[in-house]
C-alpha positions, 0 to 999 in steps of 0.5 A: 500499499502506498504511503498516503501521509501528509507530513513532509518529514515521511518523504524527506531523506537527510544526508545524515541518515543514509550510508553508501553501500556497495552496488550488488545487483542479482547477487554481483557486486560492481567493484567501485560503485557504491549506492545511495537508495534515496527512495524505495518503491515497496510495490516494485520492491526497487529503488527507482531513486538513487545516487551512485558514487563511482571510484576512478576507473569504475565501470558499469556494463552495457545495458538497457533502460526499458523505462528510460533514465535520467542522470545528473552529475553531482560531481565528477565526470562519467563517460556514456557512449563516448560522451563525457558528462561532466558536473551539473549536466543532465542527461535523459536516455529514452526507453530502450536506450542501450549504454555502459558507464565509466568514470576515470576521475570518479563521480557521484550520479543521481539516477531516476530509473523507472524500470529495472535495468537489463544487463546486456553483456 
């Protein structure tokens, strides 16, 4: 059942209440990538709003976004499809968009991912 509270405190995530966790999906841990869940959807059992932190040299494999994706670069630089995204850049990828992500410098990304990612490699 969805939360129907009208208390803003029930929806607020404060910086000091979350800690970085290793990114593990389907029992695979992605070395050098950490995650903070900002919002957990109890209906889909997943977090559509997350922060991802890439250590320098970390990469996430080639994958598909069936429901599209929104990326905002909070800090550092990320490379998608031979395009470097820098701090303050925003990218919308439409449903069905396929790409990998690497970061030579390290970065923190805000991601909105409405549907589960499909790893393609």
